[in-house]
Every structure is written in C-alpha cells, then in structure tokens.
PLY file of the C-alpha trace (Angstrom):
ply
format ascii 1.0
element vertex 98
property float x
property float y
property float z
element edge 97
property int vertex1
property int vertex2
end_header
27.34 -13.77 -131.75
26.48 -14.31 -128.11
25.09 -11.46 -126.13
24.81 -11.31 -122.39
21.93 -9.36 -120.96
22.98 -6.12 -119.32
22.08 -6.10 -115.63
21.33 -2.67 -114.21
22.76 -1.92 -110.77
20.07 -1.81 -108.11
20.01 1.55 -106.35
17.94 2.23 -103.26
17.09 5.54 -101.67
18.21 5.90 -98.09
14.57 5.66 -97.01
14.19 2.36 -98.87
17.45 1.00 -97.43
16.36 1.95 -93.91
12.92 0.39 -94.47
14.62 -2.85 -95.57
16.57 -2.88 -92.32
20.10 -2.15 -93.52
20.50 0.61 -90.92
18.70 3.68 -89.64
18.48 6.60 -92.06
20.82 8.69 -89.88
23.34 5.83 -89.69
23.34 5.48 -93.47
23.98 9.23 -93.81
26.89 8.92 -91.36
28.35 5.98 -93.31
28.21 8.10 -96.48
29.82 11.08 -94.74
32.54 8.83 -93.27
33.23 7.27 -96.68
32.14 3.79 -95.60
29.19 3.76 -98.00
29.46 5.09 -101.57
26.44 7.07 -102.74
25.15 8.99 -105.73
22.73 11.85 -105.96
19.89 11.59 -108.48
17.98 14.84 -108.46
17.36 15.58 -104.81
17.60 11.93 -103.72
20.67 10.20 -102.36
20.92 6.59 -103.54
23.16 3.67 -102.70
23.81 0.35 -104.37
22.22 -2.67 -102.74
25.57 -4.48 -103.19
27.32 -1.76 -101.16
24.72 -2.16 -98.41
25.26 -5.93 -98.43
29.01 -5.33 -98.09
28.39 -3.59 -94.75
27.14 -6.86 -93.25
29.36 -8.51 -90.66
29.29 -12.02 -89.26
27.21 -12.43 -86.12
29.18 -15.27 -84.64
32.51 -14.59 -82.99
35.63 -15.75 -84.79
37.08 -19.10 -83.73
40.58 -19.43 -82.31
41.68 -21.01 -85.60
40.35 -18.04 -87.60
42.11 -15.55 -85.32
45.32 -17.57 -85.44
45.16 -17.73 -89.26
44.59 -13.96 -89.46
47.55 -13.33 -87.13
49.75 -15.60 -89.25
48.73 -13.72 -92.42
49.58 -10.40 -90.74
52.91 -11.69 -89.47
53.81 -13.06 -92.90
53.18 -9.70 -94.54
54.96 -7.63 -91.87
58.54 -6.39 -92.33
61.25 -8.20 -90.33
61.76 -7.01 -86.75
65.11 -5.97 -85.36
66.38 -7.40 -82.04
65.17 -4.41 -80.01
61.67 -4.72 -81.45
61.60 -8.47 -80.71
62.63 -7.83 -77.08
60.03 -5.06 -76.72
57.22 -7.22 -78.10
58.35 -10.13 -75.95
58.12 -7.90 -72.87
54.69 -6.59 -73.88
53.30 -10.06 -74.47
54.92 -11.54 -71.38
57.39 -13.89 -73.06
61.04 -14.44 -72.28
63.48 -12.32 -74.29
0 1
1 2
2 3
3 4
4 5
5 6
6 7
7 8
8 9
9 10
10 11
11 12
12 13
13 14
14 15
15 16
16 17
17 18
18 19
19 20
20 21
21 22
22 23
23 24
24 25
25 26
26 27
27 28
28 29
29 30
30 31
31 32
32 33
33 34
34 35
35 36
36 37
37 38
38 39
39 40
40 41
41 42
42 43
43 44
44 45
45 46
46 47
47 48
48 49
49 50
50 51
51 52
52 53
53 54
54 55
55 56
56 57
57 58
58 59
59 60
60 61
61 62
62 63
63 64
64 65
65 66
66 67
67 68
68 69
69 70
70 71
71 72
72 73
73 74
74 75
75 76
76 77
77 78
78 79
79 80
80 81
81 82
82 83
83 84
84 85
85 86
86 87
87 88
88 89
89 90
90 91
91 92
92 93
93 94
94 95
95 96
96 97
C-alpha cells in the first residue's frame, strides 16, 4: 500500500505576510474585507494561506498585442450573438463602417 505524505497548508499571519513583502498589513486587511484574499482566524490572529498570497501576484510586463488579441478572441467566442442594431452600435463606437 502506497502512502503519500500529507502536506500541511502553510498559513502566515498578516504581520508575517507583510514582512515577506506580499503587501502592507492594511492592504492585506482590505483584501480580506473585499473578499480578494481568503483568511481564517486562529485565536486572535488572522491567517492567510501562502498560496492565496501568491495568487495575488500579477505580471510586471505589459501584455503583448498577441496576448490582448487572443484574450479578445476568447471573449468574442464566448459572447452571445449580436443583433444587427448592436453590430451597428459597436461599429459606430469603434469607428468602423456599418
């Protein structure tokens, strides 16, 4: 019988997370209040998972044209079909010919 070791989730206090540079203490509290960062309370301490902090990270470099175009194509593919009036309106907004 094979057994995989159980890995405990790594929780950090907000003070520890701030000290490690994830964000300022007050920013972390705001993220929790806004629902952007899940948290648990252990005694009087609020703790967050390191993985949830890592998930807040965003790319530093701007997206390339190809990445933006691919994202727009994905959105368009998942959008409901437009009626003629909507097509004309969008064409006017974006400066194309109707």
